[in-house]
N, C-alpha and C positions, 0 to 999 in steps of 0.2 A: 750206743746207737739209738736213733730216734725210732720208737716202736709203737704200734697199736695192734689190738686184736680186732678182727673184722669178719664179716660175712661178705663174700663176693658173689654177685649174681652171675649165672652162667652166660655163655656167649649169646645164646638165642634171645635172652632177656636184654642183654646189652644192645643187641641190634634193634629191638623194639624201642628201647629208651633213646637210642641214637636218632631214630626217625622222629620221635616226639621232640627231642632237643632241636633238630633241624627246623621244625615248625616254630619253636620258641625263638630261634635265632633270626627269624624273618620278621618278628614284631618290631615296631618302632622303638628305638632306644637300645636294641640288643647289642649294638656295638660298644656301649658303655659298660657292659657286663664282662667279667672274666669268666669264660665258660670252662668248666672242668673237662679235661680230656678223658676219653673213654677209659684209658688205663687207671684213671683215678676214681672210677665209680665203685664205691663200696659202702657198706654200712659199718661205721666204726662202732664197735661194742665197748671198748675201753681204750682211752688214749693214755699211753705211758710216758711220752716225752723221751728225754734222754735217759737211757737205762745203762747202768754200768755193766761192762762185759761179764763181770763175775756174778751178776744176778741173773743173767739170761738162762743158764741151765736150770736153776730152780724155778724160775718163771715158766719155762717150757714144760717142765715136769708137772707143774700145777695146772697149766692150761690143758695138757693132755688129759689129766684127771677130770677137769671141767667138761671137756668134750665127751669123754666116756660116760659121764653122768647125765648127758643131755641127749635125748632121742632126736633123730632127724625130724624136721617139721616142714609143712608146706608154707610157702610165702610167695607173694606177688608184689611188684611195684604198683603203687596206687596213689592217685591224687597228688597233692603237693601243697606247699606252703612256703613261708619265709620266716627268717629270724632277723632281729636287729633292724627293723624298719627297711627291709629290702637288701640288707647286706649279704644275706645268704638265701638262695632259692633252692628248694629241694623237692624231691618226690618221696612219698612215704611208703608204707608197707601195709599189706592186707594179708590175712591168714592167721597163723599162729604167732601173733605179735607177742603174746605173753611168754611163749617159749623163747623167743629171741630176747626179751627183757630178762628172763631168768639166765640165759647164756651170758648176757652182758654183765649181770650182777656177779656171776661166777668168774668171768674174766677179770673184773675189777678186784674181787676178793683174792684171786690167785696172785695178782700183783702185790696187793697189800701184804699177803702172807710171805711172799718172796722178798719183801723188803724194798719194793719199788715205791718211792715217795709218790703218793697220790693226793690230789687236792680233795676238796670237799665232795662228798657223794651227792650226785644229782639223780633224780628219777630218769631212767632211760627213755629217750624219745627216738624211735626208729626213723631215720631219715638218711637219704642219699643226696649229697650236695651236687647240684648240676651247674650252679653259677654263683659268683660272688661279686660284690661291688664294694669299693673302698668307702663310698659315701652312701648315705641312705638313698634308696631309690624306690620309685613307685613301680612295684612289680605285680600289681593287681591283674593286669592282662595275662601275665605269665601264669600266675596262680589259677586264674579262671580256666586257662587252656589245660593246665595240668590236672585240674579237678576231674576232667573227663578221661584221663589216662589210666589204664589198668593193663599191666603186662600179663602174659601167661604165667600160671603158677608153676613153681619148681619146688623140689624138695631140697631144703638146706641140709647138707650132709657133712659139712666140715667147718671147723673153726680154723682161721688163718692168722698167724702172727706175721705182721707186715712191717717192713722197714721203710721209712720215709726218708728219701734223700732230697733235701731242700735245694732249690736253685742256687747256684753260686756264680753264674756268668754275669749277672746284672742286666741281662737282656730283658726288656719289658715283655711281660706275658709268658715268660718261661714258667713251666709248671714243675711241681715236685715229681720225682720219679719214685715209683713204688715197686718193691720186690718182696715176694713171699719168702719169709725166712723158714717157716715151718707150717705144716698142715696136719690137722688131726681129725680123723673121722668121728662124727657124732655117734654116740651110742656104742662105741667100740667096734663098729662095723668097718670092713675094708682093710 
């Protein structure tokens, strides 16, 4: 199954981001972007890709340990930017970003130790993708608007293993579906 480890913002923060995205979608050229649906809003900590079923139990055990070793931490959505000359538009994070980076490193390490083939290690950059474009796009107006955005702060209290179900219908604009496979409380609480 296609898996990744993530931090999911709570519903009240999702509502705040939805209001901001509604403003972005009113800008000229917004119809050329593929906007991520609300169920798809997450901070990917480590992307695993296709994981063999026999590796999932060990991966899960190791992620549970990573969660126990990480204390809950405050975070807010904040600002924004782009990757790939406008191919991905995102909002960032503010707060204990170093704690999230450590959790991302632990999630990646858990996969490597469980035998999940991982690509080259890259330094973690906290971002939540709100839109994509197949081609390079001028997203300066979107980034400028996002620069002013900051959500309320929440306490990140869990690590989530998410299954990504890719679209299969062939219908233009269909989005992946995401489902939480497992959740672990940070710091062993809960």
